py3Dmol code that shows the C-alpha trace and the ligand (Angstrom):
import py3Dmol

protein = """\
ATOM      1  CA  MET A   1     125.043  92.081  81.034  1.00  0.00           C
ATOM      2  CA  ILE A   2     121.695  90.424  80.947  1.00  0.00           C
ATOM      3  CA  SER A   3     120.177  87.666  78.905  1.00  0.00           C
ATOM      4  CA  VAL A   4     116.517  87.349  77.970  1.00  0.00           C
ATOM      5  CA  ASP A   5     114.790  84.154  77.171  1.00  0.00           C
ATOM      6  CA  PHE A   6     111.302  83.284  76.532  1.00  0.00           C
ATOM      7  CA  ASN A   7     109.357  80.218  77.908  1.00  0.00           C
ATOM      8  CA  ASP A   8     105.896  80.413  76.475  1.00  0.00           C
ATOM      9  CA  ARG A   9     104.248  83.477  77.796  1.00  0.00           C
ATOM     10  CA  VAL A  10     107.112  84.025  80.465  1.00  0.00           C
ATOM     11  CA  MET A  11     110.015  86.480  79.776  1.00  0.00           C
ATOM     12  CA  ILE A  12     113.129  85.237  81.797  1.00  0.00           C
ATOM     13  CA  ILE A  13     115.665  88.040  82.646  1.00  0.00           C
ATOM     14  CA  THR A  14     119.032  86.559  83.829  1.00  0.00           C
ATOM     15  CA  LEU A  15     121.709  89.165  85.278  1.00  0.00           C
ATOM     16  CA  THR A  16     124.806  87.824  83.663  1.00  0.00           C
ATOM     17  CA  ARG A  17     127.877  89.625  85.066  1.00  0.00           C
ATOM     18  CA  PRO A  18     129.100  86.767  87.263  1.00  0.00           C
ATOM     19  CA  ASP A  19     132.719  87.952  87.614  1.00  0.00           C
ATOM     20  CA  ALA A  20     131.472  91.100  89.487  1.00  0.00           C
ATOM     21  CA  LEU A  21     128.715  88.966  91.289  1.00  0.00           C
ATOM     22  CA  ASN A  22     126.093  90.740  88.851  1.00  0.00           C
ATOM     23  CA  ALA A  23     126.939  94.218  90.448  1.00  0.00           C
ATOM     24  CA  LEU A  24     124.324  96.645  89.019  1.00  0.00           C
ATOM     25  CA  CYS A  25     126.158  99.031  86.901  1.00  0.00           C
ATOM     26  CA  LYS A  26     124.756 101.684  84.723  1.00  0.00           C
ATOM     27  CA  LYS A  27     124.793  99.480  81.667  1.00  0.00           C
ATOM     28  CA  LEU A  28     123.109  96.582  83.153  1.00  0.00           C
ATOM     29  CA  ILE A  29     120.255  98.684  84.566  1.00  0.00           C
ATOM     30  CA  THR A  30     119.756 100.117  81.153  1.00  0.00           C
ATOM     31  CA  GLN A  31     119.551  96.789  79.522  1.00  0.00           C
ATOM     32  CA  LEU A  32     117.168  95.506  82.387  1.00  0.00           C
ATOM     33  CA  ASN A  33     114.977  98.529  81.757  1.00  0.00           C
ATOM     34  CA  ALA A  34     114.893  97.966  78.009  1.00  0.00           C
ATOM     35  CA  ALA A  35     113.885  94.179  78.576  1.00  0.00           C
ATOM     36  CA  LEU A  36     111.110  95.427  80.916  1.00  0.00           C
ATOM     37  CA  ASP A  37     109.853  97.785  78.300  1.00  0.00           C
ATOM     38  CA  GLN A  38     109.810  95.160  75.844  1.00  0.00           C
ATOM     39  CA  ALA A  39     107.876  92.772  78.134  1.00  0.00           C
ATOM     40  CA  GLU A  40     105.449  95.482  78.887  1.00  0.00           C
ATOM     41  CA  ASN A  41     104.708  96.146  75.249  1.00  0.00           C
ATOM     42  CA  ASP A  42     104.483  92.607  74.124  1.00  0.00           C
ATOM     43  CA  THR A  43     100.895  91.264  74.760  1.00  0.00           C
ATOM     44  CA  ARG A  44     102.231  87.806  74.662  1.00  0.00           C
ATOM     45  CA  ILE A  45     104.137  88.049  77.852  1.00  0.00           C
ATOM     46  CA  GLY A  46     102.080  87.558  80.775  1.00  0.00           C
ATOM     47  CA  ALA A  47     104.693  87.321  83.744  1.00  0.00           C
ATOM     48  CA  ILE A  48     108.524  87.929  84.092  1.00  0.00           C
ATOM     49  CA  VAL A  49     111.058  85.974  86.217  1.00  0.00           C
ATOM     50  CA  VAL A  50     114.349  87.790  87.213  1.00  0.00           C
ATOM     51  CA  THR A  51     117.342  85.677  88.231  1.00  0.00           C
ATOM     52  CA  GLY A  52     121.074  85.916  88.441  1.00  0.00           C
ATOM     53  CA  SER A  53     123.925  83.923  86.821  1.00  0.00           C
ATOM     54  CA  GLY A  54     126.671  82.227  89.118  1.00  0.00           C
ATOM     55  CA  LYS A  55     126.574  82.641  92.752  1.00  0.00           C
ATOM     56  CA  ALA A  56     124.820  85.823  92.987  1.00  0.00           C
ATOM     57  CA  PHE A  57     121.377  87.379  92.211  1.00  0.00           C
ATOM     58  CA  ALA A  58     123.183  90.763  92.531  1.00  0.00           C
ATOM     59  CA  ALA A  59     125.860  91.988  95.197  1.00  0.00           C
ATOM     60  CA  GLY A  60     124.391  95.457  94.918  1.00  0.00           C
ATOM     61  CA  ALA A  61     125.132  98.631  92.975  1.00  0.00           C
ATOM     62  CA  ASP A  62     128.613  98.645  91.271  1.00  0.00           C
ATOM     63  CA  ILE A  63     130.937  99.923  93.945  1.00  0.00           C
ATOM     64  CA  ALA A  64     133.717 100.780  91.445  1.00  0.00           C
ATOM     65  CA  GLU A  65     131.409 102.800  89.337  1.00  0.00           C
ATOM     66  CA  MET A  66     130.096 104.712  92.343  1.00  0.00           C
ATOM     67  CA  LYS A  67     133.319 105.233  94.152  1.00  0.00           C
ATOM     68  CA  ASN A  68     134.552 108.591  92.512  1.00  0.00           C
ATOM     69  CA  LEU A  69     131.088 110.006  91.973  1.00  0.00           C
ATOM     70  CA  THR A  70     130.541 113.334  93.851  1.00  0.00           C
ATOM     71  CA  PHE A  71     127.331 114.573  95.584  1.00  0.00           C
ATOM     72  CA  ALA A  72     126.772 117.133  92.937  1.00  0.00           C
ATOM     73  CA  GLU A  73     126.885 114.473  90.127  1.00  0.00           C
ATOM     74  CA  ILE A  74     124.562 111.919  91.647  1.00  0.00           C
ATOM     75  CA  ALA A  75     122.244 114.633  92.873  1.00  0.00           C
ATOM     76  CA  GLU A  76     122.003 116.241  89.331  1.00  0.00           C
ATOM     77  CA  LYS A  77     121.646 113.025  87.477  1.00  0.00           C
ATOM     78  CA  ASP A  78     118.972 111.722  90.000  1.00  0.00           C
ATOM     79  CA  PHE A  79     121.198 108.553  90.244  1.00  0.00           C
ATOM     80  CA  ILE A  80     118.295 106.640  91.695  1.00  0.00           C
ATOM     81  CA  GLN A  81     115.434 107.092  89.221  1.00  0.00           C
ATOM     82  CA  PRO A  82     116.192 104.592  86.369  1.00  0.00           C
ATOM     83  CA  TRP A  83     116.344 101.768  89.163  1.00  0.00           C
ATOM     84  CA  GLU A  84     112.479 102.449  89.819  1.00  0.00           C
ATOM     85  CA  ARG A  85     111.505 101.047  86.424  1.00  0.00           C
ATOM     86  CA  LEU A  86     111.141  97.717  87.767  1.00  0.00           C
ATOM     87  CA  ALA A  87     108.841  98.667  90.687  1.00  0.00           C
ATOM     88  CA  ARG A  88     106.657 100.421  88.008  1.00  0.00           C
ATOM     89  CA  CYS A  89     106.170  97.335  85.782  1.00  0.00           C
ATOM     90  CA  HIS A  90     102.661  96.640  85.354  1.00  0.00           C
ATOM     91  CA  LYS A  91     103.199  92.926  84.649  1.00  0.00           C
ATOM     92  CA  PRO A  92     103.844  90.359  87.587  1.00  0.00           C
ATOM     93  CA  VAL A  93     107.577  89.913  88.341  1.00  0.00           C
ATOM     94  CA  ILE A  94     109.073  87.000  90.327  1.00  0.00           C
ATOM     95  CA  ALA A  95     112.504  87.352  91.556  1.00  0.00           C
ATOM     96  CA  ALA A  96     114.261  83.879  91.550  1.00  0.00           C
ATOM     97  CA  VAL A  97     117.074  84.691  94.180  1.00  0.00           C
ATOM     98  CA  ASN A  98     119.893  82.071  93.429  1.00  0.00           C
ATOM     99  CA  GLY A  99     122.753  83.696  95.672  1.00  0.00           C
ATOM    100  CA  PHE A 100     123.705  86.958  97.011  1.00  0.00           C
ATOM    101  CA  ALA A 101     120.996  89.657  96.994  1.00  0.00           C
ATOM    102  CA  LEU A 102     122.959  92.405  98.810  1.00  0.00           C
ATOM    103  CA  GLY A 103     122.432  96.262  98.859  1.00  0.00           C
ATOM    104  CA  GLY A 104     120.875  97.311  95.594  1.00  0.00           C
ATOM    105  CA  GLY A 105     120.420  93.506  94.778  1.00  0.00           C
ATOM    106  CA  CYS A 106     118.173  93.100  97.895  1.00  0.00           C
ATOM    107  CA  GLU A 107     116.477  96.315  96.727  1.00  0.00           C
ATOM    108  CA  LEU A 108     115.956  94.989  93.305  1.00  0.00           C
ATOM    109  CA  ALA A 109     114.505  91.839  94.642  1.00  0.00           C
ATOM    110  CA  MET A 110     112.168  93.757  96.932  1.00  0.00           C
ATOM    111  CA  MET A 111     110.891  95.593  93.688  1.00  0.00           C
ATOM    112  CA  CYS A 112     109.481  92.410  92.335  1.00  0.00           C
ATOM    113  CA  ASP A 113     106.168  90.993  93.513  1.00  0.00           C
ATOM    114  CA  ILE A 114     107.124  87.744  94.626  1.00  0.00           C
ATOM    115  CA  ILE A 115     110.563  86.529  95.913  1.00  0.00           C
ATOM    116  CA  TYR A 116     111.386  82.825  95.587  1.00  0.00           C
ATOM    117  CA  ALA A 117     114.976  81.954  97.107  1.00  0.00           C
ATOM    118  CA  SER A 118     117.374  79.064  96.878  1.00  0.00           C
ATOM    119  CA  GLU A 119     118.373  77.619 100.272  1.00  0.00           C
ATOM    120  CA  THR A 120     121.892  78.959  99.592  1.00  0.00           C
ATOM    121  CA  ALA A 121     120.651  82.641  98.797  1.00  0.00           C
ATOM    122  CA  LYS A 122     121.866  85.447 101.263  1.00  0.00           C
ATOM    123  CA  PHE A 123     120.051  88.847 101.807  1.00  0.00           C
ATOM    124  CA  GLY A 124     121.322  91.893 103.303  1.00  0.00           C
ATOM    125  CA  GLN A 125     121.741  95.768 103.206  1.00  0.00           C
ATOM    126  CA  PRO A 126     125.296  96.084 103.773  1.00  0.00           C
ATOM    127  CA  GLU A 127     125.524  99.677 102.485  1.00  0.00           C
ATOM    128  CA  ILE A 128     126.559 100.988 106.007  1.00  0.00           C
ATOM    129  CA  THR A 129     129.653  98.804 105.946  1.00  0.00           C
ATOM    130  CA  ILE A 130     130.851 100.961 102.908  1.00  0.00           C
ATOM    131  CA  GLY A 131     129.912 104.335 104.333  1.00  0.00           C
ATOM    132  CA  THR A 132     126.536 104.883 102.763  1.00  0.00           C
ATOM    133  CA  MET A 133     123.049 103.792 102.979  1.00  0.00           C
ATOM    134  CA  PRO A 134     120.277 101.947 101.005  1.00  0.00           C
ATOM    135  CA  GLY A 135     119.288 104.220  98.131  1.00  0.00           C
ATOM    136  CA  ALA A 136     116.846 102.154  95.960  1.00  0.00           C
ATOM    137  CA  GLY A 137     114.007 101.846  98.412  1.00  0.00           C
ATOM    138  CA  GLY A 138     115.594  99.614 100.945  1.00  0.00           C
ATOM    139  CA  THR A 139     114.821 101.441 103.961  1.00  0.00           C
ATOM    140  CA  GLN A 140     111.087 101.733 102.920  1.00  0.00           C
ATOM    141  CA  ARG A 141     110.371  98.431 101.258  1.00  0.00           C
ATOM    142  CA  LEU A 142     112.297  96.363 103.898  1.00  0.00           C
ATOM    143  CA  THR A 143     110.359  98.083 106.605  1.00  0.00           C
ATOM    144  CA  ALA A 144     107.181  97.419 105.052  1.00  0.00           C
ATOM    145  CA  LEU A 145     108.082  93.765 104.676  1.00  0.00           C
ATOM    146  CA  VAL A 146     109.735  92.881 108.052  1.00  0.00           C
ATOM    147  CA  GLY A 147     108.849  95.729 110.421  1.00  0.00           C
ATOM    148  CA  LYS A 148     110.754  98.467 112.013  1.00  0.00           C
ATOM    149  CA  ALA A 149     113.187  96.675 114.463  1.00  0.00           C
ATOM    150  CA  LYS A 150     114.284  93.920 111.918  1.00  0.00           C
ATOM    151  CA  ALA A 151     114.792  96.565 109.217  1.00  0.00           C
ATOM    152  CA  MET A 152     116.723  98.714 111.593  1.00  0.00           C
ATOM    153  CA  GLU A 153     119.011  95.737 112.737  1.00  0.00           C
ATOM    154  CA  LEU A 154     119.773  94.772 109.114  1.00  0.00           C
ATOM    155  CA  CYS A 155     120.342  98.302 107.797  1.00  0.00           C
ATOM    156  CA  LEU A 156     122.393  99.401 110.873  1.00  0.00           C
ATOM    157  CA  THR A 157     124.504  96.340 111.160  1.00  0.00           C
ATOM    158  CA  GLY A 158     124.711  95.192 107.488  1.00  0.00           C
ATOM    159  CA  ARG A 159     124.249  91.691 108.805  1.00  0.00           C
ATOM    160  CA  MET A 160     123.581  89.108 106.072  1.00  0.00           C
ATOM    161  CA  ILE A 161     120.733  86.717 106.516  1.00  0.00           C
ATOM    162  CA  THR A 162     119.960  83.204 105.097  1.00  0.00           C
ATOM    163  CA  ALA A 163     117.085  82.576 102.762  1.00  0.00           C
ATOM    164  CA  LEU A 164     115.299  80.749 105.779  1.00  0.00           C
ATOM    165  CA  GLU A 165     115.493  83.609 107.937  1.00  0.00           C
ATOM    166  CA  ALA A 166     114.542  86.077 105.297  1.00  0.00           C
ATOM    167  CA  GLU A 167     111.420  83.775 104.800  1.00  0.00           C
ATOM    168  CA  ALA A 168     110.663  83.587 108.408  1.00  0.00           C
ATOM    169  CA  MET A 169     110.605  87.573 108.466  1.00  0.00           C
ATOM    170  CA  GLY A 170     108.486  87.872 105.627  1.00  0.00           C
ATOM    171  CA  LEU A 171     110.934  89.090 103.050  1.00  0.00           C
ATOM    172  CA  VAL A 172     111.000  85.984 100.914  1.00  0.00           C
ATOM    173  CA  THR A 173     107.770  84.293  99.731  1.00  0.00           C
ATOM    174  CA  ARG A 174     109.153  80.696  99.630  1.00  0.00           C
ATOM    175  CA  VAL A 175     112.478  78.929  99.692  1.00  0.00           C
ATOM    176  CA  PHE A 176     113.551  76.067  97.387  1.00  0.00           C
ATOM    177  CA  LYS A 177     116.463  73.528  96.792  1.00  0.00           C
ATOM    178  CA  ALA A 178     118.944  75.378  94.463  1.00  0.00           C
ATOM    179  CA  GLU A 179     118.138  72.996  91.509  1.00  0.00           C
ATOM    180  CA  ASP A 180     114.426  73.580  91.886  1.00  0.00           C
ATOM    181  CA  LEU A 181     114.303  77.320  92.174  1.00  0.00           C
ATOM    182  CA  LEU A 182     113.895  78.311  88.511  1.00  0.00           C
ATOM    183  CA  LYS A 183     111.558  75.485  87.750  1.00  0.00           C
ATOM    184  CA  GLU A 184     109.225  76.550  90.631  1.00  0.00           C
ATOM    185  CA  ALA A 185     109.598  80.309  89.645  1.00  0.00           C
ATOM    186  CA  LEU A 186     108.607  79.338  86.043  1.00  0.00           C
ATOM    187  CA  ALA A 187     105.719  77.042  87.253  1.00  0.00           C
ATOM    188  CA  THR A 188     104.318  80.103  89.217  1.00  0.00           C
ATOM    189  CA  ALA A 189     104.865  82.524  86.359  1.00  0.00           C
ATOM    190  CA  HIS A 190     103.234  80.235  83.811  1.00  0.00           C
ATOM    191  CA  LYS A 191     100.250  79.812  86.400  1.00  0.00           C
ATOM    192  CA  ILE A 192      99.807  83.540  86.572  1.00  0.00           C
ATOM    193  CA  ALA A 193     100.451  84.041  82.857  1.00  0.00           C
ATOM    194  CA  GLN A 194      97.429  81.863  82.070  1.00  0.00           C
ATOM    195  CA  PHE A 195      94.904  83.999  83.705  1.00  0.00           C
ATOM    196  CA  SER A 196      93.271  87.225  82.232  1.00  0.00           C
ATOM    197  CA  ALA A 197      96.009  89.839  81.755  1.00  0.00           C
ATOM    198  CA  PRO A 198      93.615  92.666  82.709  1.00  0.00           C
ATOM    199  CA  VAL A 199      92.669  91.068  85.826  1.00  0.00           C
ATOM    200  CA  VAL A 200      96.236  90.220  86.717  1.00  0.00           C
ATOM    201  CA  ARG A 201      97.089  93.869  86.250  1.00  0.00           C
ATOM    202  CA  MET A 202      94.239  95.199  88.458  1.00  0.00           C
ATOM    203  CA  ILE A 203      95.173  92.720  91.303  1.00  0.00           C
ATOM    204  CA  LYS A 204      98.852  93.876  91.130  1.00  0.00           C
ATOM    205  CA  GLU A 205      97.723  97.529  91.163  1.00  0.00           C
ATOM    206  CA  ALA A 206      95.218  97.059  93.960  1.00  0.00           C
ATOM    207  CA  ILE A 207      97.872  95.212  96.242  1.00  0.00           C
ATOM    208  CA  ASN A 208     100.546  97.859  95.541  1.00  0.00           C
ATOM    209  CA  ASP A 209      98.133 100.490  96.525  1.00  0.00           C
ATOM    210  CA  VAL A 210      98.530  99.452 100.289  1.00  0.00           C
ATOM    211  CA  ALA A 211     101.783 100.899 100.354  1.00  0.00           C
ATOM    212  CA  GLU A 212     100.806 103.922  98.494  1.00  0.00           C
ATOM    213  CA  VAL A 213      97.313 105.070  99.602  1.00  0.00           C
ATOM    214  CA  PRO A 214      95.318 105.299 102.736  1.00  0.00           C
ATOM    215  CA  LEU A 215      93.145 102.127 103.602  1.00  0.00           C
ATOM    216  CA  ILE A 216      89.781 103.909 102.855  1.00  0.00           C
ATOM    217  CA  SER A 217      90.723 105.109  99.534  1.00  0.00           C
ATOM    218  CA  GLY A 218      92.513 101.752  98.627  1.00  0.00           C
ATOM    219  CA  ILE A 219      89.409  99.743  99.500  1.00  0.00           C
ATOM    220  CA  LYS A 220      87.312 102.082  97.264  1.00  0.00           C
ATOM    221  CA  THR A 221      89.746 101.642  94.336  1.00  0.00           C
ATOM    222  CA  GLU A 222      89.649  98.098  94.766  1.00  0.00           C
ATOM    223  CA  ARG A 223      85.842  97.892  94.470  1.00  0.00           C
ATOM    224  CA  ARG A 224      85.838  99.866  91.434  1.00  0.00           C
ATOM    225  CA  MET A 225      88.348  97.502  89.835  1.00  0.00           C
ATOM    226  CA  PHE A 226      86.275  94.560  90.965  1.00  0.00           C
ATOM    227  CA  HIS A 227      83.166  96.161  89.448  1.00  0.00           C
ATOM    228  CA  SER A 228      85.127  96.849  86.204  1.00  0.00           C
ATOM    229  CA  THR A 229      86.049  92.974  85.777  1.00  0.00           C
ATOM    230  CA  PHE A 230      82.426  92.657  85.041  1.00  0.00           C
ATOM    231  CA  ALA A 231      83.075  94.651  81.865  1.00  0.00           C
ATOM    232  CA  LEU A 232      85.570  91.791  80.764  1.00  0.00           C
ATOM    233  CA  GLU A 233      84.684  88.772  78.548  1.00  0.00           C
ATOM    234  CA  ASP A 234      87.069  86.975  80.579  1.00  0.00           C
ATOM    235  CA  ARG A 235      85.104  87.389  83.807  1.00  0.00           C
ATOM    236  CA  LYS A 236      81.981  85.933  82.170  1.00  0.00           C
ATOM    237  CA  GLU A 237      84.100  83.133  80.642  1.00  0.00           C
ATOM    238  CA  GLY A 238      85.802  82.323  83.894  1.00  0.00           C
ATOM    239  CA  MET A 239      82.499  82.054  85.848  1.00  0.00           C
ATOM    240  CA  SER A 240      80.796  80.144  82.966  1.00  0.00           C
ATOM    241  CA  ALA A 241      83.665  77.692  82.785  1.00  0.00           C
ATOM    242  CA  PHE A 242      83.387  77.095  86.350  1.00  0.00           C
ATOM    243  CA  LEU A 243      79.831  76.300  86.366  1.00  0.00           C
ATOM    244  CA  GLU A 244      80.176  74.242  83.073  1.00  0.00           C
ATOM    245  CA  LYS A 245      83.042  72.215  84.801  1.00  0.00           C
ATOM    246  CA  ARG A 246      85.640  72.950  82.066  1.00  0.00           C
ATOM    247  CA  ALA A 247      88.846  75.086  81.862  1.00  0.00           C
ATOM    248  CA  ALA A 248      88.433  78.635  81.241  1.00  0.00           C
ATOM    249  CA  VAL A 249      89.899  80.060  78.036  1.00  0.00           C
ATOM    250  CA  PHE A 250      90.869  83.780  78.590  1.00  0.00           C
ATOM    251  CA  LYS A 251      91.319  86.103  75.726  1.00  0.00           C
ATOM    252  CA  ASN A 252      92.598  89.088  77.694  1.00  0.00           C
ATOM    253  CA  ARG A 253      89.437  91.184  76.986  1.00  0.00           C
TER     254      ARG A 253
END
"""
ligand_1 = """\
61
DAK
N 130.345 96.323 93.073
C 131.553 95.888 92.480
N 132.073 94.834 92.359
C 131.633 93.851 93.231
C 130.711 93.971 94.001
C 129.866 95.202 93.989
N 128.798 95.641 94.756
N 130.442 92.854 94.720
C 131.370 91.935 94.412
N 132.047 92.573 93.382
C 133.316 91.941 92.756
C 134.436 91.896 93.695
O 135.031 93.331 93.861
C 135.259 90.841 93.068
O 135.900 91.306 91.816
P 137.344 90.847 91.404
O 138.087 91.271 92.786
O 137.429 89.547 91.300
O 137.827 91.759 90.227
C 134.124 89.856 92.523
O 133.052 90.662 92.459
C 133.907 88.694 93.556
O 133.635 89.279 94.757
P 134.526 88.666 96.042
O 135.796 88.226 95.835
O 134.350 89.646 97.124
O 133.582 87.408 96.386
P 133.380 86.754 97.780
O 132.700 85.482 97.525
O 134.619 86.693 98.663
O 132.315 87.687 98.630
C 130.622 89.169 98.762
C 131.037 88.081 98.194
C 129.080 89.381 98.195
C 130.224 88.855 100.266
C 131.456 90.391 98.609
O 131.671 90.502 97.235
C 130.715 91.747 98.987
O 130.782 92.006 100.178
N 130.389 92.526 97.971
C 129.891 93.874 98.157
C 128.441 93.771 98.850
C 128.058 95.176 99.234
O 128.597 95.915 99.837
N 126.863 95.637 98.415
C 126.290 96.786 98.631
C 126.741 97.851 97.646
S 126.270 99.370 97.934
C 120.867 103.781 94.453
C 120.670 102.471 94.022
C 121.274 101.440 94.563
C 122.138 101.621 95.554
C 122.569 103.056 95.861
C 121.814 103.969 95.476
N 120.366 104.805 93.725
C 119.778 104.381 92.548
C 120.411 106.185 94.169
C 122.796 100.535 96.242
C 123.959 100.570 96.759
C 124.684 99.370 96.996
O 124.196 98.244 96.685
"""
view = py3Dmol.view(width=600, height=400)
view.addModel(protein, "pdb")
view.setStyle({"model": 0}, {"cartoon": {"style": "trace"}})
view.addModel(ligand_1, "xyz")
view.setStyle({"model": 1}, {"stick": {}})
view.zoomTo()
view.show()
């Protein structure tokens, strides 16, 4: 349901359930989470790219799997919880959205740190058209990215938007020709992975604080993290290399 490849210090996770447009069934999410655990525990991995096979990134949660679930069942099993694993990943994740990113697929992309899209990608939160609503952070993360009125329109109508419209709204980071998408995502992932891993982790954590803590406390945490980079050999090496006009060699310590 997923395939995992390694390209130097980058893990590439491909959702491979093309017959169902990579619909996010329980098994697929379990495999995705296992791959994320693996990346998190492997110090050689500096960044992760998530993409889809075929014409979809992911067309949402698996409707066939959800159809007969009862309220009692999903409430008791806290149906939503395993999906949040991606949002809690400490390593940087780039979504390379190659096609449909709908419902849970759009939510999965929004859990990533950067969203690159092909010109042919399509985004949307169509849950309302099947009698339900976004359940994996869609109303929250989409609103944070595009603002209330646009999030309302997308979630209340289920309208699908193009990659270019999504980029103009602030949902997508950059749009590329389909054939360049993975190459560009990998180039950015490699670029990030060459930097000091503890510094990358701190930057990700500090930016994520914006959504989770009040400004004054986020600024304080950011300052403490900045101070703590001065405990790293990598910080000394980075500044020395700049002044000595040579490339820095980071050792992640
Ligand atoms: N689930 C299951 N199967 C799906 C699917 C989905 N979401 N999307 C597509 N498929 C299947 C189709 O049933 C079809 O299967 P066969 O008939 O060939 O067996 C196959 O994939 C190809 O789809 P189509 O024939 O429909 O392909 P088209 O190109 O004509 O149309 C489409 C593409 C993307 C416009 C269309 O497939 C579509 O509208 N799909 C459904 C999109 C959608 O409504 N997505 C939102 C699902 S609800 C939560 C976490 C997440 C969620 C909720 C809670 N917690 C953790 C609490 C999220 C909910 C959702 O995502």
